[in-house]
C-alpha positions as CSV (number, residue, x, y, z in Angstrom):
1,X,-29.9,-83.4,66.7
2,X,-26.7,-85.5,66.8
3,X,-23.2,-84.4,65.9
4,X,-20.9,-86.6,63.8
5,X,-17.4,-87.4,65.0
6,X,-15.8,-84.7,62.8
7,X,-18.1,-82.1,64.2
8,X,-17.5,-83.2,67.8
9,X,-13.8,-83.0,67.2
10,X,-14.2,-79.5,65.8
11,X,-16.2,-78.5,68.8
12,X,-13.5,-79.7,71.2
13,X,-10.8,-77.8,69.3
14,X,-13.0,-74.7,69.4
15,X,-13.5,-75.1,73.2
16,X,-9.7,-75.3,73.7
17,X,-9.1,-72.3,71.5
18,X,-11.7,-70.3,73.5
19,X,-10.1,-71.3,76.8
20,X,-6.7,-70.2,75.6
21,X,-8.2,-67.0,74.3
22,X,-9.7,-66.3,77.7
23,X,-6.4,-66.6,79.4
24,X,-4.9,-64.2,76.9
25,X,-7.7,-61.7,77.5
26,X,-7.1,-61.9,81.2
27,X,-3.4,-61.4,80.7
28,X,-4.1,-58.4,78.5
29,X,-6.3,-56.7,81.2
30,X,-3.7,-57.5,83.9
31,X,-1.0,-55.9,81.8
32,X,-2.7,-52.5,82.0
33,X,-2.6,-52.7,85.8
34,X,1.1,-53.6,85.7
35,X,2.0,-50.8,83.2
36,X,0.2,-48.1,85.2
37,X,1.7,-49.3,88.5
38,X,5.2,-49.2,86.9
39,X,4.7,-45.7,85.4
40,X,3.7,-44.4,88.9
41,X,6.6,-46.2,90.6
42,X,9.1,-48.2,88.5
43,X,10.2,-50.0,91.7
44,X,6.8,-51.9,91.8
45,X,8.0,-54.1,89.0
46,X,9.5,-56.3,91.6
47,X,6.0,-57.2,92.8
48,X,5.1,-58.9,89.5
49,X,7.1,-62.1,89.6
50,X,8.8,-63.0,86.4
51,X,8.6,-59.5,85.1
52,X,10.6,-58.3,88.0
53,X,13.2,-61.1,87.4
54,X,13.5,-60.0,83.8
55,X,14.0,-56.4,84.8
56,X,16.7,-57.3,87.3
57,X,18.5,-59.6,84.8
58,X,18.7,-57.0,82.1
59,X,19.1,-54.0,84.4
60,X,15.9,-52.3,83.2
61,X,15.2,-49.2,85.2
62,X,13.4,-45.9,85.0
63,X,12.4,-44.7,81.5
64,X,14.1,-47.7,79.8
65,X,11.9,-50.1,81.9
66,X,8.7,-48.2,81.1
67,X,9.5,-48.0,77.4
68,X,10.5,-51.7,77.2
69,X,7.4,-52.8,79.2
70,X,5.1,-50.6,77.0
71,X,6.5,-52.1,73.8
72,X,6.2,-55.6,75.2
73,X,2.6,-55.1,76.3
74,X,1.7,-53.6,72.9
75,X,3.3,-56.6,71.1
76,X,1.4,-59.0,73.4
77,X,-1.9,-57.2,72.7
78,X,-1.3,-57.4,69.0
79,X,-0.5,-61.1,69.4
80,X,-3.6,-61.6,71.5
81,X,-5.9,-59.9,69.1
82,X,-4.4,-61.8,66.1
83,X,-5.1,-65.0,68.0
84,X,-8.7,-64.0,68.8
85,X,-9.2,-63.2,65.1
86,X,-8.2,-66.7,64.3
87,X,-10.6,-68.0,66.9
88,X,-13.5,-65.9,65.5
89,X,-12.8,-67.2,62.0
90,X,-12.8,-70.8,63.3
91,X,-16.0,-70.2,65.3
92,X,-17.8,-68.6,62.3
93,X,-16.7,-71.4,60.0
94,X,-17.9,-74.0,62.6
95,X,-21.3,-72.5,62.8
96,X,-21.8,-71.9,59.1
97,X,-20.5,-75.3,58.2
98,X,-23.2,-76.6,60.6
99,X,-25.8,-74.6,58.8
100,X,-24.8,-76.1,55.4
101,X,-24.5,-79.6,56.8
102,X,-27.9,-79.7,58.6
103,X,-29.6,-77.8,55.7
104,X,-28.4,-80.6,53.4
105,X,-29.4,-83.3,55.9
106,X,-32.9,-81.7,56.2
107,X,-33.5,-81.5,52.5
108,X,-32.3,-85.1,52.1
109,X,-34.8,-86.2,54.8
110,X,-37.7,-84.3,53.1
111,X,-36.9,-85.7,49.7
112,X,-36.6,-89.2,51.2
113,X,-40.1,-89.1,52.6
114,X,-42.9,-91.2,51.2
115,X,-45.3,-89.3,49.0
116,X,-48.0,-89.7,51.7
117,X,-45.8,-88.0,54.3
118,X,-44.8,-85.3,51.9
119,X,-48.3,-84.1,51.1
120,X,-49.2,-83.8,54.8
121,X,-47.3,-80.5,55.1
122,X,-47.2,-77.1,53.3
123,X,-44.3,-76.4,51.1
124,X,-43.6,-73.2,53.2
125,X,-42.8,-75.6,56.1
126,X,-40.1,-77.2,54.1
127,X,-38.6,-74.0,52.8
128,X,-38.6,-72.3,56.2
129,X,-37.1,-75.3,58.0
130,X,-34.4,-76.0,55.4
131,X,-33.3,-72.4,54.9
132,X,-34.4,-70.3,57.9
133,X,-34.9,-72.6,60.9
134,X,-31.5,-74.3,60.4
135,X,-29.8,-70.9,60.5
136,X,-31.9,-70.0,63.6
137,X,-30.8,-73.1,65.4
138,X,-27.1,-72.7,64.7
139,X,-27.0,-68.9,65.0
140,X,-29.2,-69.0,68.1
141,X,-28.3,-72.1,70.0
142,X,-24.8,-73.1,68.8
143,X,-23.5,-69.6,68.5
144,X,-25.2,-68.6,71.7
145,X,-23.7,-71.5,73.6
146,X,-20.2,-70.7,72.3
147,X,-20.7,-67.0,73.1
148,X,-22.0,-67.9,76.6
149,X,-18.9,-70.1,77.3
150,X,-16.5,-67.5,75.9
151,X,-17.9,-64.5,77.7
152,X,-18.5,-66.4,81.0
153,X,-14.9,-67.5,81.1
154,X,-13.8,-63.9,80.3
155,X,-16.0,-62.6,83.2
156,X,-14.7,-65.1,85.6
157,X,-11.1,-64.3,84.6
158,X,-11.7,-60.6,85.1
159,X,-13.3,-61.3,88.5
160,X,-10.3,-63.3,89.7
161,X,-7.9,-60.6,88.5
162,X,-9.8,-57.8,90.2
163,X,-10.3,-59.8,93.4
164,X,-6.6,-60.3,93.6
165,X,-5.9,-56.6,93.0
166,X,-8.6,-55.3,95.4
167,X,-10.8,-57.9,97.0
168,X,-13.3,-55.6,98.8
169,X,-14.0,-53.3,95.9
170,X,-14.2,-56.2,93.4
171,X,-16.6,-58.1,95.7
172,X,-18.9,-55.1,96.1
173,X,-18.8,-54.2,92.4
174,X,-19.5,-57.7,91.1
175,X,-22.2,-58.4,93.7
176,X,-24.0,-55.3,92.5
177,X,-23.5,-56.0,88.8
178,X,-24.5,-59.7,89.3
179,X,-27.8,-58.6,90.9
180,X,-28.5,-56.3,88.0
181,X,-27.6,-59.2,85.6
182,X,-30.1,-61.5,87.3
183,X,-32.9,-58.9,87.2
184,X,-32.3,-58.3,83.5
185,X,-32.3,-62.0,82.8
186,X,-35.5,-62.6,84.6
187,X,-37.1,-59.6,82.8
188,X,-36.0,-60.5,79.3
189,X,-35.8,-64.3,79.4
190,X,-39.5,-65.2,78.9
191,X,-40.2,-62.4,76.5
192,X,-37.3,-63.5,74.3
193,X,-38.5,-67.1,74.3
194,X,-42.0,-66.0,73.3
195,X,-40.7,-63.7,70.6
196,X,-38.7,-66.6,69.2
197,X,-41.7,-68.9,69.0
198,X,-43.8,-66.2,67.5
199,X,-41.2,-65.3,64.9
200,X,-40.8,-69.0,63.9
201,X,-44.6,-69.2,63.3
202,X,-44.7,-65.9,61.3
203,X,-41.8,-67.0,59.0
204,X,-43.9,-69.9,57.8
205,X,-47.0,-67.7,57.4
206,X,-45.1,-65.1,55.4
207,X,-43.5,-67.7,53.1
208,X,-46.8,-69.4,52.6
209,X,-48.5,-66.2,51.6
210,X,-45.7,-65.3,49.2
211,X,-46.0,-68.7,47.6
212,X,-49.7,-68.5,47.2
213,X,-49.5,-64.9,45.8
214,X,-46.9,-65.7,43.2
215,X,-48.4,-69.1,42.2
216,X,-51.8,-67.5,41.6
217,X,-50.5,-64.7,39.5
218,X,-52.8,-65.3,36.6
219,X,-56.0,-65.4,38.7
220,X,-54.9,-62.4,40.6
221,X,-54.4,-60.4,37.4
222,X,-57.6,-61.7,35.8
223,X,-59.9,-61.2,38.8
224,X,-58.2,-58.2,40.3
225,X,-57.4,-60.0,43.5
226,X,-54.1,-58.2,44.2
227,X,-55.4,-56.1,47.0
228,X,-56.6,-59.1,49.0
229,X,-53.2,-60.8,48.8
230,X,-51.3,-57.6,49.4
231,X,-53.4,-56.8,52.4
232,X,-52.9,-60.3,53.9
233,X,-49.1,-60.0,53.3
234,X,-49.1,-56.5,54.8
235,X,-50.7,-57.8,58.0
236,X,-48.3,-60.7,58.3
237,X,-45.2,-58.7,57.5
238,X,-46.3,-56.0,60.0
239,X,-46.5,-58.6,62.7
240,X,-43.2,-60.0,61.6
241,X,-41.4,-56.7,61.7
242,X,-43.1,-55.8,65.0
243,X,-41.6,-59.0,66.4
244,X,-38.2,-58.1,65.1
245,X,-38.6,-54.5,66.4
246,X,-39.3,-55.8,69.9
247,X,-36.4,-58.2,69.7
248,X,-34.1,-55.5,68.5
249,X,-35.1,-53.2,71.4
250,X,-34.7,-55.9,74.0
251,X,-31.2,-56.8,72.7
252,X,-30.0,-53.3,73.3
253,X,-31.5,-53.0,76.8
254,X,-28.8,-54.9,78.7
255,X,-26.0,-52.8,77.3
256,X,-27.7,-49.5,78.3
257,X,-28.4,-50.8,81.8
258,X,-24.9,-52.0,82.3
259,X,-23.4,-48.7,81.0
260,X,-25.7,-46.9,83.5
261,X,-24.3,-48.9,86.5
262,X,-20.7,-48.7,85.4
263,X,-20.0,-45.4,87.2
264,X,-21.2,-47.0,90.5
265,X,-18.4,-49.6,90.2
266,X,-15.8,-46.9,89.6
267,X,-17.0,-44.9,92.6
268,X,-16.8,-48.1,94.7
269,X,-13.1,-48.6,93.8
270,X,-12.3,-44.9,94.7
271,X,-14.2,-45.1,98.0
272,X,-12.6,-48.4,99.1
273,X,-9.1,-47.2,98.2
274,X,-9.6,-43.9,100.1
275,X,-11.0,-45.7,103.2
276,X,-8.1,-48.2,103.2
277,X,-5.6,-45.3,103.1
278,X,-4.1,-46.7,99.9
279,X,-4.3,-43.5,97.9
280,X,-1.1,-44.2,96.1
281,X,-2.6,-47.2,94.5
282,X,-5.8,-45.5,93.3
283,X,-4.6,-44.7,89.8
284,X,-3.5,-48.3,88.9
285,X,-6.7,-49.7,90.5
286,X,-8.9,-47.2,88.5
287,X,-7.0,-48.2,85.4
288,X,-7.5,-51.9,86.1
289,X,-11.2,-51.5,86.9
290,X,-11.8,-49.1,84.0
291,X,-10.3,-51.6,81.5
292,X,-12.1,-54.5,83.2
293,X,-15.4,-52.6,83.0
294,X,-14.8,-51.8,79.3
295,X,-14.3,-55.5,78.6
296,X,-16.8,-57.0,81.0
297,X,-19.6,-54.7,80.0
298,X,-20.0,-56.3,76.5
299,X,-19.4,-59.7,78.2
300,X,-22.4,-59.3,80.4
301,X,-24.5,-58.0,77.5
302,X,-23.4,-61.0,75.3
303,X,-24.1,-63.5,78.1
304,X,-27.7,-62.2,78.4
305,X,-28.2,-62.1,74.7
306,X,-26.6,-65.6,74.2
307,X,-29.0,-67.1,76.7
308,X,-31.9,-65.3,75.1
309,X,-30.6,-66.4,71.7
310,X,-30.5,-70.0,72.9
311,X,-34.1,-69.8,74.1
312,X,-35.2,-68.2,70.9
313,X,-33.5,-70.9,68.8
314,X,-35.2,-73.7,70.6
315,X,-38.5,-72.8,68.8
316,X,-36.8,-73.6,65.6
317,X,-35.0,-76.7,67.0
318,X,-38.2,-78.2,68.3
319,X,-39.5,-78.0,64.7
320,X,-36.5,-79.5,62.8
321,X,-35.1,-81.9,65.4
322,X,-37.8,-84.6,64.7
323,X,-37.2,-84.3,61.0
324,X,-33.4,-84.6,61.4
325,X,-33.6,-87.6,63.7
326,X,-36.2,-89.6,61.9
327,X,-35.0,-92.4,59.6
328,X,-35.9,-92.2,55.9
329,X,-39.3,-93.9,55.5
330,X,-38.6,-94.3,51.8
331,X,-35.0,-95.4,51.7
332,X,-35.4,-98.0,54.4
333,X,-38.0,-99.7,52.3
334,X,-36.6,-99.5,48.8
335,X,-35.9,-103.2,48.6
336,X,-32.9,-105.2,47.6
337,X,-30.9,-104.6,44.5
338,X,-29.5,-108.1,44.2
339,X,-29.3,-109.3,40.6
340,X,-30.7,-112.7,41.4
341,X,-34.0,-111.3,42.5
342,X,-34.1,-108.2,40.3
343,X,-37.3,-107.0,38.6
344,X,-37.0,-106.8,34.8
345,X,-40.7,-106.8,33.8
346,X,-40.9,-109.1,30.8
347,X,-44.4,-110.5,31.4
348,X,-47.1,-109.0,33.5
349,X,-48.1,-106.4,36.1
350,X,-50.7,-107.8,38.5
351,X,-52.8,-105.9,41.0
352,X,-54.2,-108.5,43.5
353,X,-57.1,-107.2,45.7
354,X,-55.5,-103.7,46.0
355,X,-57.1,-101.2,48.3
356,X,-56.1,-97.7,49.5
357,X,-57.5,-94.9,51.5
358,X,-55.8,-91.5,52.1
359,X,-57.3,-91.0,55.6
360,X,-56.1,-94.0,57.6
361,X,-58.6,-93.2,60.3
362,X,-61.5,-93.9,58.0
363,X,-62.7,-97.2,56.7
364,X,-63.7,-95.7,53.4
365,X,-61.2,-96.4,50.7
366,X,-60.6,-94.5,47.5
367,X,-59.6,-97.8,45.8
368,X,-61.3,-101.0,46.7
369,X,-60.3,-104.6,45.9
370,X,-58.7,-103.8,42.5
371,X,-57.6,-106.9,40.7
372,X,-56.3,-106.6,37.1
373,X,-53.4,-107.7,34.8
374,X,-51.5,-105.5,32.4
375,X,-49.3,-107.4,29.9
376,X,-45.9,-106.2,28.9
377,X,-46.2,-104.0,25.7
378,X,-49.9,-103.4,26.2
379,X,-51.5,-99.9,26.1
380,X,-54.1,-99.7,28.8
381,X,-56.5,-96.8,29.4
382,X,-58.0,-96.0,32.8
383,X,-61.3,-94.3,32.4
384,X,-64.2,-93.2,34.5
385,X,-65.8,-90.1,36.1
386,X,-64.0,-87.7,38.4
387,X,-63.3,-89.4,41.7
388,X,-63.3,-92.9,40.3
389,X,-59.8,-93.6,41.7
390,X,-57.8,-93.6,38.4
391,X,-55.0,-91.3,39.6
392,X,-54.8,-93.2,42.9
393,X,-54.3,-96.4,40.9
394,X,-51.5,-94.6,39.0
395,X,-49.8,-93.5,42.2
396,X,-50.0,-97.0,43.5
397,X,-48.4,-98.3,40.4
398,X,-45.7,-95.7,40.7
399,X,-44.9,-96.7,44.2
400,X,-45.8,-93.2,45.5
401,X,-48.6,-94.8,47.6
402,X,-48.4,-98.1,49.4
403,X,-51.6,-100.4,49.3
404,X,-53.5,-100.7,52.5
405,X,-54.7,-104.1,51.2
406,X,-53.6,-106.5,48.6
407,X,-50.3,-106.3,46.6
408,X,-48.8,-105.3,43.3
409,X,-46.7,-107.9,41.5
410,X,-44.3,-107.6,38.6
411,X,-43.6,-110.9,37.0
412,X,-44.7,-112.5,40.2
413,X,-42.5,-110.3,42.5
414,X,-44.0,-107.8,45.0
415,X,-42.8,-104.3,44.2
416,X,-42.7,-103.5,47.9
417,X,-39.5,-105.6,48.1
418,X,-38.0,-104.2,44.9
419,X,-39.2,-100.6,44.9
420,X,-36.0,-98.9,43.6
421,X,-35.6,-101.4,40.8
422,X,-39.3,-101.0,39.8
423,X,-39.2,-97.2,39.8
424,X,-36.1,-97.3,37.5
425,X,-38.4,-99.0,34.9
426,X,-41.0,-96.2,35.1
427,X,-41.7,-93.0,33.3
428,X,-44.5,-90.6,34.1
429,X,-46.1,-87.6,32.3
430,X,-48.5,-85.7,34.6
431,X,-51.1,-83.2,33.6
432,X,-49.0,-80.3,35.2
433,X,-45.3,-80.7,34.6
434,X,-42.9,-79.0,36.9
435,X,-40.1,-77.2,35.0
436,X,-36.7,-75.9,36.1
437,X,-35.9,-72.3,35.2
438,X,-33.1,-73.6,33.1
439,X,-32.3,-74.9,29.6
440,X,-34.4,-77.3,27.6
441,X,-31.5,-79.8,27.8
442,X,-31.5,-79.8,31.6
443,X,-35.2,-80.0,31.8
444,X,-35.3,-83.1,29.7
445,X,-32.3,-84.7,31.5
446,X,-33.5,-83.4,34.9
447,X,-31.3,-84.0,37.9
448,X,-28.3,-85.2,35.8
449,X,-25.1,-83.2,35.6
450,X,-24.2,-81.9,32.2
451,X,-21.1,-84.1,31.9
452,X,-23.2,-87.2,32.5
453,X,-26.0,-86.4,30.0
454,X,-26.1,-89.1,27.3
455,X,-26.5,-87.1,24.1
456,X,-27.7,-90.2,22.1
457,X,-30.4,-91.0,24.6
458,X,-31.4,-87.3,24.7
459,X,-31.7,-87.1,20.9
460,X,-33.7,-90.3,20.9
461,X,-36.1,-89.0,23.5
462,X,-36.6,-85.7,21.7
463,X,-37.2,-87.5,18.5
464,X,-39.9,-89.8,20.0
465,X,-41.6,-86.8,21.6
466,X,-41.5,-85.0,18.2
467,X,-39.6,-81.9,19.5
468,X,-37.0,-81.5,16.7
469,X,-38.9,-78.7,15.0
470,X,-39.4,-76.9,18.3
471,X,-35.7,-77.1,19.0
472,X,-34.8,-75.7,15.6
473,X,-37.0,-72.6,16.3
474,X,-35.5,-71.9,19.7
475,X,-32.7,-69.2,19.7
476,X,-30.1,-71.4,21.4
477,X,-31.6,-74.8,20.6
478,X,-31.3,-77.2,23.5
479,X,-29.5,-74.6,25.5
480,X,-32.3,-72.1,25.4
481,X,-33.6,-71.2,28.9
482,X,-37.4,-72.0,28.9
483,X,-38.2,-69.9,31.9
484,X,-39.9,-70.6,35.2
485,X,-42.7,-73.2,34.7
486,X,-41.7,-73.4,31.0
487,X,-43.4,-70.1,30.2
488,X,-41.4,-69.7,27.0
489,X,-43.0,-72.8,25.5
490,X,-46.6,-73.4,24.3
491,X,-48.8,-75.9,26.2
492,X,-48.2,-78.6,23.6
493,X,-44.5,-78.1,23.7
494,X,-44.5,-78.3,27.5
495,X,-46.3,-81.7,27.3
496,X,-43.9,-83.0,24.7
497,X,-41.0,-81.9,26.9
498,X,-42.6,-83.9,29.7
499,X,-42.8,-87.0,27.4
500,X,-39.2,-86.5,26.4
501,X,-38.2,-86.3,30.0
502,X,-39.9,-89.6,30.8
503,X,-38.5,-91.3,27.7
504,X,-34.9,-90.1,28.3
505,X,-34.6,-92.7,31.1
506,X,-35.7,-95.5,28.7
507,X,-38.7,-96.7,30.8
508,X,-40.4,-100.0,30.2
509,X,-43.7,-98.6,31.6
510,X,-44.9,-95.1,30.7
511,X,-47.8,-93.7,32.7
512,X,-49.7,-90.7,31.2
513,X,-51.8,-89.1,33.9
514,X,-54.2,-86.6,32.2
515,X,-51.2,-85.6,30.1
516,X,-53.4,-83.8,27.5
517,X,-56.4,-82.7,29.5
518,X,-55.3,-79.0,29.7
519,X,-54.7,-78.7,25.9
520,X,-56.9,-77.4,23.2
521,X,-58.1,-80.0,20.7
522,X,-55.5,-79.2,17.9
523,X,-52.6,-79.2,20.3
524,X,-54.0,-82.4,22.0
525,X,-54.1,-84.1,18.6
526,X,-50.4,-83.2,18.0
527,X,-49.4,-84.6,21.4
528,X,-51.5,-87.7,20.8
529,X,-49.5,-88.4,17.7
530,X,-46.4,-88.5,19.8
531,X,-48.1,-90.9,22.2
532,X,-49.5,-93.1,19.4
533,X,-45.9,-93.6,18.1
534,X,-45.0,-95.1,21.5
535,X,-47.6,-97.9,21.2
536,X,-45.8,-101.3,21.3
537,X,-42.5,-99.7,22.2
538,X,-43.3,-99.4,25.9
539,X,-46.1,-100.5,28.2
540,X,-48.5,-97.5,28.2
541,X,-50.9,-96.8,31.1
542,X,-53.1,-93.8,30.1
543,X,-55.4,-91.9,32.3
544,X,-57.7,-89.5,30.4
545,X,-61.1,-87.9,30.2
546,X,-61.0,-87.4,26.5
547,X,-61.9,-90.3,24.1
548,X,-59.2,-89.4,21.6
549,X,-56.4,-90.2,24.2
550,X,-57.5,-93.7,24.9
551,X,-59.3,-94.7,21.7
552,X,-56.3,-96.7,20.4
553,X,-55.5,-98.4,23.7
554,X,-55.5,-102.2,23.5
555,X,-57.5,-102.4,26.7
556,X,-59.6,-100.0,28.7
557,X,-60.4,-100.4,32.4
558,X,-63.5,-98.5,33.6
559,X,-63.5,-97.5,37.3
560,X,-66.3,-96.1,39.4
561,X,-66.2,-95.4,43.1
562,X,-62.8,-97.0,43.4
563,X,-63.8,-100.4,41.9
564,X,-63.4,-101.9,38.4
565,X,-66.8,-102.0,36.7
566,X,-65.5,-103.5,33.5
567,X,-62.5,-104.0,31.3
568,X,-62.0,-104.8,27.6
569,X,-61.4,-103.1,24.3
570,X,-63.1,-99.9,23.4
571,X,-65.7,-101.6,21.3
572,X,-66.4,-104.2,24.0
573,X,-66.9,-101.6,26.7
574,X,-69.1,-99.5,24.4
575,X,-71.4,-102.5,23.8
576,X,-71.7,-103.8,27.4
577,X,-70.7,-101.0,29.9
578,X,-73.6,-98.5,30.2
579,X,-71.7,-95.8,32.1
580,X,-68.9,-95.9,29.5
581,X,-71.4,-95.8,26.7
582,X,-73.0,-92.7,28.2
583,X,-69.6,-90.9,28.5
584,X,-68.8,-91.7,24.8
585,X,-72.2,-90.6,23.6
586,X,-71.7,-87.3,25.3
587,X,-68.7,-86.8,23.1
588,X,-66.0,-86.6,25.9
589,X,-65.3,-87.8,29.4
590,X,-65.9,-85.7,32.5
591,X,-63.1,-83.2,33.7
592,X,-60.7,-84.5,36.3
593,X,-59.5,-83.3,39.6
594,X,-57.0,-84.9,41.9
595,X,-58.3,-88.2,43.2
């Protein structure tokens, strides 16, 4: 992870604020020793440098001196705590701004991946890393580092003050406490690191289980599978809470240990003062060491916990650091947007010897040596049995996948060099459309701010998708919330919304990937009417396993085993392509899965 210039500057400012705060903390502790000494003997004010000079200058003696000193120290402590409050606010803002910044950076990296990279990982990985791991890194490592610096400086300052006041007692007390500190650190260090790694793993597993449980709600209800998912979740959450339980217990251990050894330090001060025949100085020393102990006790505890927090946070850092540092594989290869070389698609799409395989370690390809031309304005159907490679060809045309062999040309220009321009010309309607839990308007004009939605283009897209009647029947029209996954719409309405979404961006090429395969025959017929109205208006590339969807296409391409078997009109294929003829004679094409 790297910090930008603004963040580095903020970190330097924070460090300076922390150092100044440490000096003020030390002065606050020393002031107690001064006050108790003066209360015992006002004449001792002369030992405290500038304070003695002020007392002499203004003739402060006796009760007046004690009262004035008390008020001054009280005012200083109020000032010190006000300053520390400002430092805390700055520190909290620094950490939380970092969480927001890196969360945004991480999501940006994930959304800039190539499609091939994206599908290699579970969605729970992305959710955990973007929302949980980023917080773990900043709350654990960055907060821990700041806490470590702050409390270490406080401890050093207190050590110096007590050494000046009573060198022998301070040396013995700090040697003892330091030994205890090292023992605790050795005992807790590795366990905290292990717990951090375990928690990071369990967070992903819990999120993945929740995703799967909620996404399979219908099957769970239908087949009474609830207990299986609940049992799995219970096992995971039990391990997760056990991890947090252990972590919580270990975080409290240092405080209890340090509180147990505190009386030993106080006894040490008394014994040393008695043995040195300095009994008159016992009360101020006890006050100094008591206040020092009250402040240094949480400091030692925070130092231990900050170190453990840093170790725990490294498990999350190791996960997200590569994602934050890697350059966008997609953005770096989007091509040039110069007007002189721009793609407009006025003539032909050409696939020249295109091949592709999902597993790069295997020689077997899903698509092999595909060569075909699609003219502007044509409607082309890709047909074939399941696993023929139709959806893979569609993903290659969309630029989601990059060919392992061959190339795809638009009016003679390779789309690899003009990917952004090419994708601006595309619209796609998949079999399963992802919806926002939001209004119909925002689902059609997805990803566009309300103020930037073009109402004329929106109306045109809705009209072409034949959604006007649906909108009239919705309680709030276009501003009706259609629910998660569009549950408030029928299957046919959802597909037409998908068509409207694709058409809103005025594509020159519209790819329909099994857009009607999940619909009943009547609903499919209604949606097909919307599709038929688009013939001639845009270049249509239709993937389907039902004859009705591709019957009116100007050209059909039959694929099998990743290669083109034949291409031509419906009648031509029926006459000369035996596999196609068999599919038609059965009355429908085979069902489709992801290819």
